[in-house]
C-alpha positions as CSV (number, residue, x, y, z in Angstrom):
1,M,-82.0,76.7,117.9
2,I,-82.8,73.3,119.3
3,R,-84.5,73.5,122.8
4,Q,-83.9,70.9,125.3
5,E,-87.4,70.7,126.5
6,K,-90.0,68.3,127.1
7,F,-92.8,68.1,124.5
8,L,-96.0,66.3,124.0
9,P,-98.2,67.0,121.1
10,T,-101.5,68.5,121.6
11,R,-104.7,66.3,121.2
12,L,-105.3,68.2,117.8
13,S,-101.8,67.6,116.7
14,K,-102.0,63.8,117.8
15,T,-105.2,63.7,115.6
16,R,-103.8,65.0,112.5
17,C,-100.7,62.7,113.0
18,F,-103.1,59.9,113.4
19,I,-104.8,60.9,110.1
20,L,-101.5,61.3,108.5
21,I,-100.5,57.7,109.4
22,L,-103.7,56.4,108.3
23,L,-103.5,57.9,104.9
24,L,-100.0,56.5,104.3
25,I,-101.2,53.0,105.2
26,I,-104.1,53.5,102.8
27,I,-101.9,54.5,100.1
28,Y,-99.5,51.4,100.7
29,T,-102.7,49.2,101.0
30,V,-104.0,50.5,97.6
31,D,-100.6,50.0,96.2
32,N,-100.5,46.5,97.1
33,S,-104.2,45.4,96.4
34,S,-105.9,44.0,93.5
35,L,-106.8,47.5,92.3
36,A,-103.3,47.9,91.1
37,N,-103.7,44.8,89.2
38,N,-107.1,45.4,87.7
39,V,-106.3,48.9,86.4
40,D,-104.0,49.5,83.4
41,S,-100.5,49.7,84.8
42,F,-99.7,53.0,83.0
43,V,-102.8,54.7,84.4
44,Y,-102.2,53.4,87.7
45,V,-98.5,54.2,88.0
46,Y,-98.4,57.4,86.3
47,V,-101.9,58.9,86.9
48,I,-103.6,57.4,89.9
49,K,-100.5,57.4,92.2
50,P,-99.4,60.9,91.5
51,I,-103.0,62.0,92.3
52,L,-102.9,60.1,95.6
53,W,-99.5,61.5,96.7
54,T,-100.4,65.0,95.5
55,G,-103.7,64.8,97.5
56,L,-101.6,63.7,100.6
57,A,-99.2,66.8,100.0
58,L,-102.2,69.1,99.8
59,I,-103.9,67.7,102.9
60,I,-100.5,68.2,104.9
61,W,-100.1,71.8,103.4
62,R,-103.3,72.6,104.9
63,F,-102.4,71.5,108.3
64,P,-100.9,74.3,110.7
65,Q,-97.4,74.7,109.9
66,I,-94.8,73.0,112.3
67,R,-91.3,74.4,112.1
68,P,-88.1,72.2,112.1
69,K,-86.1,72.5,115.1
70,G,-82.8,73.8,113.6
71,Y,-81.7,77.5,113.5
72,L,-83.4,79.5,110.8
73,K,-80.1,81.1,109.9
74,L,-78.5,77.7,109.1
75,R,-81.3,76.5,107.0
76,K,-79.4,77.3,103.6
77,T,-76.4,75.6,105.0
78,L,-78.3,72.5,105.7
79,Y,-79.6,72.7,102.2
80,I,-76.2,72.7,100.8
81,W,-75.0,69.9,102.9
82,A,-78.0,67.8,101.9
83,M,-76.9,68.4,98.3
84,N,-73.3,67.6,99.1
85,F,-74.3,64.2,100.9
86,A,-76.4,63.4,97.8
87,I,-73.5,64.0,95.6
88,I,-71.1,61.9,97.8
89,Y,-73.5,59.0,97.9
90,I,-73.8,59.0,94.0
91,I,-69.9,59.0,93.8
92,I,-69.7,56.2,96.4
93,N,-72.3,54.2,94.5
94,F,-70.8,54.6,91.0
95,G,-67.3,54.0,92.4
96,A,-68.5,50.7,93.6
97,G,-70.2,50.1,90.4
98,L,-67.1,50.6,88.4
99,I,-65.7,47.6,90.2
100,N,-68.8,45.5,91.0
101,G,-70.2,46.1,87.5
102,L,-72.5,48.7,85.6
103,G,-75.5,48.1,83.6
104,L,-78.0,49.8,81.4
105,S,-80.8,51.5,83.2
106,P,-84.2,49.9,82.6
107,Y,-86.2,53.2,82.7
108,D,-87.5,55.2,79.6
109,H,-84.9,58.0,78.8
110,S,-87.0,59.5,76.0
111,I,-88.1,63.4,76.7
112,R,-91.6,61.9,77.3
113,G,-90.3,59.0,79.5
114,I,-88.2,61.6,81.6
115,L,-91.1,64.0,82.2
116,I,-93.4,61.2,83.1
117,N,-91.0,59.9,85.7
118,I,-90.3,63.3,87.1
119,V,-94.1,63.6,87.8
120,F,-94.3,60.1,89.3
121,V,-91.1,60.3,91.5
122,G,-91.7,64.0,92.4
123,S,-95.1,63.6,93.6
124,M,-94.3,60.7,95.8
125,L,-91.0,62.3,97.0
126,I,-92.8,65.5,98.0
127,G,-95.8,63.5,99.5
128,R,-93.6,61.3,101.6
129,E,-91.2,64.0,102.8
130,L,-94.0,66.5,103.8
131,A,-95.4,63.6,105.9
132,R,-92.2,62.6,107.4
133,S,-91.4,66.2,108.5
134,Y,-94.9,66.7,109.9
135,L,-94.6,63.5,112.0
136,I,-91.2,64.1,113.3
137,N,-91.6,67.7,114.2
138,S,-94.9,66.9,115.7
139,F,-93.8,64.2,118.1
140,T,-90.4,65.8,119.3
141,K,-88.7,69.2,120.0
142,E,-85.5,67.5,120.8
143,E,-83.2,64.8,119.6
144,N,-85.3,61.8,120.2
145,Y,-83.7,58.8,118.6
146,L,-86.7,56.5,119.6
147,V,-88.9,58.8,117.5
148,F,-86.5,59.0,114.7
149,M,-86.1,55.2,114.5
150,L,-89.9,54.4,114.8
151,I,-90.8,56.8,112.1
152,A,-87.9,55.5,110.0
153,L,-89.1,52.1,110.5
154,F,-92.8,52.9,109.5
155,M,-91.6,54.9,106.3
156,T,-89.3,51.9,105.4
157,L,-92.2,49.3,105.8
158,T,-94.5,51.5,103.7
159,D,-91.9,51.9,101.1
160,I,-91.2,48.1,100.4
161,P,-93.9,46.3,98.2
162,L,-95.6,43.6,100.2
163,S,-94.7,41.1,97.6
164,R,-91.2,41.1,98.5
165,F,-92.1,40.2,102.1
166,I,-94.5,37.3,100.8
167,N,-91.8,35.9,98.4
168,L,-89.2,35.3,101.1
169,E,-88.9,31.4,101.1
170,S,-85.6,30.6,102.8
171,L,-83.3,32.0,105.6
172,K,-81.0,32.9,102.8
173,D,-83.7,34.9,101.1
174,L,-84.5,36.7,104.3
175,V,-80.9,37.7,105.0
176,E,-80.2,38.9,101.6
177,F,-83.5,41.0,101.7
178,I,-82.6,42.5,105.0
179,A,-79.0,43.3,103.9
180,E,-80.0,44.5,100.5
181,H,-83.3,46.3,101.0
182,L,-84.5,46.4,104.5
183,A,-81.5,47.6,106.3
184,P,-80.2,50.2,103.7
185,N,-83.9,51.6,103.4
186,F,-84.2,51.9,107.2
187,A,-80.7,53.8,107.3
188,E,-81.6,56.2,104.3
189,N,-85.0,56.8,106.3
190,L,-83.2,57.4,109.4
191,F,-80.9,59.9,107.9
192,A,-83.8,61.6,106.1
193,G,-85.7,62.0,109.5
194,Y,-82.8,63.8,111.0
195,L,-82.7,66.0,107.8
196,V,-86.3,67.1,108.2
197,Y,-85.8,67.3,111.9
198,L,-83.1,70.1,111.6
199,G,-84.2,71.6,108.3
200,G,-87.8,70.6,107.2
201,P,-89.0,68.8,104.2
202,L,-87.2,70.7,101.5
203,T,-83.7,69.3,103.2
204,S,-84.7,65.7,102.6
205,I,-86.4,66.5,99.2
206,I,-83.1,68.0,98.0
207,Y,-81.2,65.0,99.1
208,F,-83.8,62.3,97.7
209,G,-84.3,64.5,94.5
210,I,-80.5,64.3,93.7
211,T,-80.1,60.5,94.4
212,K,-83.4,59.2,93.2
213,G,-83.1,61.6,90.2
214,F,-79.6,60.0,89.3
215,H,-81.3,56.5,89.8
216,W,-84.3,57.2,87.4
217,L,-82.5,59.6,84.8
218,S,-78.9,58.1,84.3
219,P,-78.7,55.7,81.4
220,I,-76.2,53.8,83.2
221,L,-76.5,52.5,86.8
222,P,-74.3,50.5,89.2
223,D,-75.0,46.8,89.2
224,L,-73.9,45.8,92.8
225,S,-73.9,42.6,94.5
226,W,-76.2,42.3,97.5
227,I,-73.3,42.5,99.9
228,A,-71.9,45.6,98.1
229,A,-75.3,47.1,98.2
230,A,-75.6,46.5,101.9
231,L,-72.1,48.1,102.7
232,V,-73.0,51.2,100.6
233,G,-76.6,51.5,101.7
234,I,-76.1,51.1,105.3
235,L,-72.9,52.8,106.0
236,S,-73.3,55.8,104.0
237,P,-76.3,57.1,105.4
238,V,-75.1,56.4,108.9
239,F,-72.0,58.3,108.6
240,F,-73.8,61.2,106.8
241,M,-76.1,61.5,109.8
242,I,-73.0,61.5,112.1
243,S,-71.2,64.0,110.0
244,L,-74.4,66.3,109.7
245,Q,-74.8,66.1,113.4
246,N,-71.2,67.3,114.1
247,I,-71.4,70.0,111.4
248,Y,-74.8,71.5,112.7
249,Y,-73.4,71.4,116.5
250,T,-70.2,73.1,115.6
251,L,-72.0,75.8,113.5
252,A,-74.6,76.3,116.1
253,K,-72.0,76.3,118.9
254,Q,-74.3,74.1,120.9
255,I,-71.4,72.0,122.5
256,K,-68.5,73.0,124.9
257,R,-65.4,73.9,123.1
258,H,-63.5,71.0,124.8
259,E,-66.2,68.6,123.4
260,E,-66.2,69.9,119.9
261,E,-64.9,67.7,117.2
262,S,-63.1,69.8,114.9
263,T,-64.2,70.1,111.1
264,A,-61.1,68.1,110.2
265,G,-62.3,65.4,112.6
266,W,-65.6,64.7,110.9
267,I,-64.0,65.1,107.5
268,V,-61.5,62.4,108.2
269,T,-64.3,60.3,109.8
270,S,-66.4,60.6,106.5
271,I,-63.3,59.9,104.3
272,V,-62.2,56.9,106.4
273,S,-65.9,55.5,106.2
274,I,-66.0,55.9,102.4
275,L,-62.6,54.3,102.0
276,I,-63.8,51.2,104.0
277,V,-66.9,50.9,102.0
278,W,-64.8,51.2,98.7
279,F,-62.2,48.7,99.9
280,A,-65.0,46.2,100.9
281,V,-66.5,46.5,97.3
282,G,-63.0,46.2,95.5
283,V,-62.5,49.7,94.3
284,F,-58.7,49.7,95.3
285,P,-55.8,47.6,93.7
286,I,-56.0,45.1,96.7
287,Y,-59.5,43.8,97.6
288,P,-60.8,41.1,100.1
289,S,-62.4,38.0,99.2
290,V,-63.8,35.1,101.4
291,I,-62.7,31.5,101.1
292,A,-65.5,28.9,101.1
293,T,-63.7,25.7,100.7
294,G,-60.7,23.7,102.1
295,S,-58.8,23.0,98.9
296,M,-56.0,25.3,100.2
297,E,-55.8,24.0,103.7
298,P,-53.8,24.0,106.0
299,G,-52.6,27.5,104.9
300,I,-55.9,28.9,103.9
301,K,-59.0,27.7,105.7
302,P,-62.7,28.1,105.0
303,G,-63.9,31.3,106.6
304,D,-60.6,33.1,106.0
305,I,-60.4,36.3,104.0
306,I,-57.7,36.8,101.6
307,L,-56.3,40.1,100.2
308,V,-55.8,39.8,96.5
309,K,-53.6,42.1,94.5
310,R,-55.5,43.0,91.1
311,I,-53.8,42.0,88.0
312,T,-54.8,44.1,85.0
313,D,-52.0,44.1,82.5
314,M,-49.4,41.5,81.0
315,E,-46.7,43.1,83.2
316,G,-48.4,41.7,86.3
317,I,-49.0,38.3,84.5
318,N,-45.4,38.1,83.6
319,A,-44.4,38.8,87.2
320,L,-46.1,35.7,88.5
321,D,-44.0,32.8,89.4
322,V,-44.2,29.1,90.4
323,G,-45.5,29.0,94.0
324,D,-47.6,32.1,93.8
325,I,-51.3,31.8,94.8
326,I,-53.6,33.3,92.3
327,Q,-57.3,34.0,92.1
328,F,-59.0,33.2,89.0
329,E,-62.4,32.8,87.4
330,R,-64.0,29.5,86.1
331,D,-67.4,29.1,85.0
332,G,-68.5,32.3,87.1
333,V,-66.8,30.8,90.2
334,L,-63.7,32.5,91.9
335,I,-60.9,30.0,92.7
336,S,-57.8,30.7,94.6
337,H,-54.9,28.0,93.9
338,R,-51.3,27.8,93.8
339,I,-49.4,27.9,90.5
340,I,-47.2,24.8,90.1
341,E,-46.2,25.2,86.5
342,I,-46.1,27.9,84.0
343,K,-46.4,27.0,80.2
344,N,-45.3,29.4,77.4
345,G,-46.7,28.0,74.2
346,D,-46.2,29.7,70.9
347,K,-49.8,29.1,69.7
348,E,-51.9,29.2,72.8
349,G,-49.7,31.8,74.7
350,T,-49.0,31.7,78.4
351,S,-51.1,29.4,80.6
352,F,-50.9,28.2,84.3
353,I,-51.1,24.9,85.7
354,T,-52.8,25.4,89.3
355,K,-53.6,23.0,92.3
356,G,-55.2,23.4,95.7
357,D,-52.7,22.6,98.4
358,N,-55.0,20.2,99.9
359,N,-56.1,18.6,96.5
360,S,-55.0,15.2,95.3
361,S,-54.4,16.4,91.9
362,I,-53.9,19.4,89.5
363,D,-57.0,21.5,88.4
364,P,-58.6,20.0,85.3
365,E,-57.9,23.0,83.0
366,P,-54.9,25.4,82.6
367,V,-55.6,29.0,83.6
368,K,-55.4,31.5,80.8
369,P,-54.1,35.1,81.7
370,A,-57.7,36.6,80.8
371,N,-59.2,34.7,83.6
372,I,-56.9,35.8,86.4
373,R,-58.1,38.3,88.8
374,G,-55.2,38.7,90.9
375,Q,-52.3,37.5,93.3
376,V,-53.1,36.4,96.9
377,V,-50.9,38.7,99.1
378,K,-52.3,38.2,102.6
379,T,-54.6,36.0,104.7
380,V,-56.9,37.1,107.4
381,P,-57.9,34.1,109.5
382,K,-61.6,33.5,110.2
383,L,-62.8,37.0,109.5
384,G,-65.1,35.8,106.7
385,W,-67.1,33.3,108.7
386,P,-70.1,35.6,109.0
387,T,-70.3,35.8,105.2
388,L,-70.2,31.9,104.9
389,L,-72.9,31.7,107.5
390,I,-75.1,33.9,105.5
391,K,-74.2,32.5,102.1
392,S,-75.8,29.1,100.9
393,R,-73.1,26.5,100.1
394,E,-75.1,25.8,97.0
395,D,-73.9,29.1,95.6
396,I,-70.3,27.6,94.9
397,P,-70.3,24.6,93.0
398,L,-67.5,22.3,94.2
399,A,-67.4,20.0,91.2
400,N,-64.5,21.9,89.8
401,I,-62.4,21.5,92.9
402,E,-60.7,18.1,93.2
403,F,-59.7,16.7,96.7
């Protein structure tokens, strides 16, 4: 049961927490110091680091036990839900990867490589989660989100290599770093903090063991753009945390009947959240895309979002007509222009002559069916401006667009 009472750690408990924080900082410092560069990389990564994390785990194991705040009778249920959320996260990630792109894993998948990676990841995972659980359950006996956030921030900063901070050179680099790494890592650590608060370190070990096990052991991994990685990495843990809170409170009967959210309620919330993420990264037949130039003004302006109906076969190609706006790829750039002529040649097959409504001439090259992504079916004004403010204009070469 979660007791709603004030709690201040004892002086001895504060000392242990201080020692624990200091040890985590020392491990982080060693990991980012010249020692890591002067020692053989294999020895450091697969021998020294596991020894450091195992040593930390043994020290915490010797500390007096601090129980998590959830009901003991619900502990197994929490373990099951940690596993469920991990599987859902993998499904969301892989679903996004099917659209955004998949790539081969860079990790060694030989028997020897798998065993070595299990030792490396497992020792770090156990050490970090024991530390997380001890810190959170030492500093609070009730839901204290300030404590959750501060510890999540600390665990995030000590998980990201120092070189990533040092190599930030521009505002664009900073925004992409926050969106792709810092914010998702923080959201994940916040959710992990809530897991250990209710169910202890084993709960978060189950969650991370499955998600990180998939990352390290799967031969194929999602290759997401930084925007897709940000959406999946931030929204998923946040909604997992909201769902877990409602599940636990419902099972523990700790909220009034008229205030309870039904099981169907949180299921719908979770499903809707997943659908939003999948829509944003292009899992569905219709996907969003941000317009960066004025070649289609006045109908479509920079900063507008277009909804594109995906075309995947010749039936969709043959259904296109003069006047339709299509999105196609040229030299790695997505362009959305209007069809002004369709050519049906015997040798070269069907091709489309396109032109931006605001351009002075037609596009320099006909568009082949293989390069067509889809047909624009709807425009949402101005909603894409935040993306344009984040994304550098140099990312989109305008030489191919005539005005």
